[in-house]
N, C-alpha and C positions, 0 to 999 in steps of 0.2 A: 456541274451535276448536282441535283438536289440530294441531300443525305438520305440514306436508306430508312424507310419507315419500318422499324424493326418489329413493331407489334404484329404485323401480318405473318411473320415467320415464327411466332411463339407456338410451340407444339402443344397439343392436347395433353393435359396432365392426367395422372392416374386417379387423382382424388378431386372431389368437388371443393374448390377454393372460394366459393361465393362469400362465405362468412369471413374468411381470412382477408379477402380483397377489400371488403367493406371496412374491416378493422384497420388494415394498413392505410387505406385512403383517409380514414378519420384521424389516425394518430401519427401517420407518416413514419411509423416505426415497425420493426419486426415484432410480431405478436409472441407471446410466451409459447414455448414448445414443450413445456413440462408435461410429462405423461403421454405425449403423443408418439405414435408409431414412427419409425425411421422414414418410411416412404411418405408419410404425411408431412413430416418436417422438411423433407427434400422438396416436395411440391410447394411448401410455404416459402422456402428460400428462393425458389425459382420465381414465384409470384412477387416476392419482395424485390428481387433484382430487376424484374420487368417494370415495377412501379418506379424505382429509383431512376431508371433510364428515361421513362416517360416524363418524370418530374424534373429532368435535367440536373439531377444530383449525380453528376458523372464521377466525382471522386469516390463517393460512397458506393456507387454502382460497381466501379472497378474493383474496389476492395472486396465486396461481396462475391463478385465473379471469381476473382483470384483465389479467395478463400476456398471456393468450391473446386475449381479445376486443378489447384495445386495441393489439395489436401490428400495425404496418403490414406487417411481414414475414410474420407467421403468418396473418393474417386471410384473405388470398386463398386459402389452402390448406385452410381449415377448411370442411367441408361444412355446408350450412345446418342439417341435422338435429343436428350436433354443436353448432353455434353456438346453436341454440335451447335445447339443454340447458344450455349455459353461462350463458345469460341467465336461464333458469328457476332454476338453482342460485344465481345472484347474487340474484335476487328472493327466494328462500327465505331466504337469509342476512339480507337486509335486513328481511324480515318479522319474523324472530327479533329483530332489533335495534329493531323498531318504527319503522323509517325508511320511513314510508308513502309519501311523495312519490317517493323514490328507487326504491322497490319498484314503483310504477306506471310509472316510466320504464323499468325493466327488463322489465316485462310488455309494454310497447309494442314494445321491441326484439325480444323473444322472438316476439311475434306477427308482426312484419315478416319475421323469418327463416322462421317456419313458413309464412307465406303465399307465400313465394318458392319453396317446394318443389313441383315439378311432379308430375303423375301421381297415381296412386292413393294414398289416405290409408291407409297401412299401420299396423301395431300401434304402432310407435315414434312415429309422427305423432300418433296418438290419445292415447297415454300423455302426451305433452308438452302437448297441448291440454287434457287433463284437469288436469294439474299447474298450468297457467296459470290456468284457471278457478277451481280450488280456492284458489290463492294470492290471486287477485283477491277472492274471497269473504271471505278472512281480512282483507284490507286494508279492504274496505268495511264489514265487520262491526265492525272495531276503530275505524273513523272515524265510526261512527254511521249509515252508509248501509245499514241492514238490508234495505231493500227490494231494492236492487241485489244485496246479498249473497245474499238468498234466491233470486233468479232465477239467479244464477251457480251456486249449490249445486244447484238443481233440474236445471240442464243438466248439471252434473258428475255427478250421480247417474244421470241417464238414460244418459249415455255409458258410465259404469262398469258399469251393469247389462247393457248390450250387450256390453261388452268381457269381463266375467266369464264369459260363455257361451263365449268363444273361448279365454280363458287365465285360469282361476280363480286359479292360483298367483300370477300377476303382479298382478292387479287386485282381489282380494277384500278385502284389508286396507283399501285406499283407499276402497272402496265402503262399508265399515262406518264409516269416519271421516266420509264425506260424509253418511251417514244420521244419524249422531250429531249432526253440526253442524247439520243441517236441523231436527232435533228441538229443539235448544237455541234456535234462532231462533224457532221456533213458540212455545215456552214463554215466551221473552222477550216476544213480542208479546202473549200473554195477560196477563202481568204489567203491560205497558204500558197495556193497556186498563183494567185495574183502577185503576192510578195516575191515568189520565186522569179517571175518574169521581170520584176523591177530589179532584183539583185543581179540577174543575168546581164542586164544592160550595163550595170556598174562594173561588172567583171570585164565585159568586152572593152569598155572605155579605159579602164586601168591597165589592161593587158596591152592595149595599143600604145599607151604612154610609156611603158617600160622600155628603157634603152633609147628613147627619143628626146628626152628632156635633160635638164640639169640633174646633178646628183641628188639635190634636195627634192626635185620633182619625182625622181625615180623612187626614192625612199618613201615619199608620201603615197605614191601609187602602190608600192609594195604593201605598206601598212593597211591601206584601204582594201586591197585585194585579199589580204589575209583575213581581215575582219568579215568581209563579205562572204568569202568561201566558208568561214566558220558558221555564219548565219544560215547559209544554204544547207550546210551539213545538218544543222539543228532541225531545220524544217523537214529535210528528208527523213530524219530519224522519227519525228513526230508523225509523219505520214506512213511510216512503216517500211520505207525503202532503205534498208540497211546497206545494200550494195552501192547505191549512189552516194549515200552518206559517207561510206568509207572513201570513195573517190574524192569528195569535196574536202574531207578532213586531211587526207593524204596530200592533196595539192596545197592546202593551207599551210601544213607543216613544211612542205618543200619550199614555199615562198618565204616562210618565216626564217628558215635557215639562211636564205640569201641576204637577210638583213645583218648577218654576222654579229648577233647580239648574244650575250651570255644566256644560258638557259634560265628562264624566268617564269613568271605567272602565266603569260600567254602560251608558252610552250606546254605548260602543265594543263591548262584548260583545253587546248587543242588535242593533246594526247588522251585526255580522259574522254573527250568526245569521240575520238577514233576508237577507243576501247569499247565505248557504249555501242558504236556502230558495228564493230566486229562481233559483239555478243549476239546481234540479230541474225548472224550467218552461222548456220549449224556447224560448218566445217572450219570456222575461224574462232570458235569460243575458247579453245585452249590458248590461242594467240592473244585473245583479249585478256584472259586471266594473267598470262605471263606479263603483258604490258602493264596492267594495273599494279601487279606486285613490284615491277621495276620503277613505277612512278612514286611509290610511297617514300623512298629516301629523298627524292626531290621535293615532295610536298612538305616533308618534315624540315628539310633544310630551309625552305622558304617560309616556314611557319604558317603554312596555308591550312588552318584547322578545318575550315569548311570542306576543302578538297580532300583532306584525309578522311573525313567522315563519309564523303561521297564515294571515295574509292572503296572503303570498307563495306559500305552498303551495297555497292555494285557487286563486290565479290560474294557477299552473302545472298543477295537477291538472285544471282545467277543460279545457285543451287535451288533456292526456293521456287523460282519460276519454273524450273525444269521439273521439280517434284509435283508442283501444282498441275502442270500440263499432263503429266503421267497419270495423276489421280483422276483428273477430269476425263481423260480418254477411257480409263477403266470404268467410270460411272456411266458414260454415254455408250 
């Protein structure tokens, strides 16, 4: 997916920033704010943050944004529509850094701000909603939740098609990006179906071999069967079929136990996969959380630092995804 074009979501400011924009562009620095009214200073800071992002000065942009959204002094003076953009901007920077868990946290905060805006949903409101949905699709696509990403992109595309009719100049580029991303996901699903058929052939062949050859052949068939079942589980997860993913991971773990090996890295990987699949089923999310918590001691014992981070991220993203879904339902 192409990164979000954040400029289209920038809200209309309360003050004319034409002179400030020219000065920022010329000096690449924040203009003096001495003697200016607080609302003018706020608009200038928003303009400066937008410039830094457009100029790819992401470290400075992050600092300016964080100084605004985490300032006890500034926060009460920032309108919700501004605050929403700041969280969307932060999310966009985190998506570029591939910090998926933090990006979801920013999405949750952005949606909370958006939901607090009363009255009619104007163009700025809709632009920010589209930006959040597109970024969420990028996060879920990157983390293998293509089913969720597909739904978010579909909604993004529907909203953009409606908004293009009102303001083609502002929304047409993002509509093209959303259509392109949707096409990529559909193409990916076609490839996944072809790969599934291939792996099913391998499963059938290795299942037939079990118990018919030498001990070495049986162990080789078991190992290949476990790996193939894991890959099928991964594909099912990416396609959004949590129920079948649970079946594949459960079978993989069952065959893994037949190898009579001490609990190790493969057991950990398979169990994390099973937990991810369980999370997709509403009535099994508590079981997923319990499984993830039980896996932490094994991950620490194995020194599996990446898996520890993955488990912790899954536990935190479970709550965030639920909150995001609740907020989106409230908005729509």
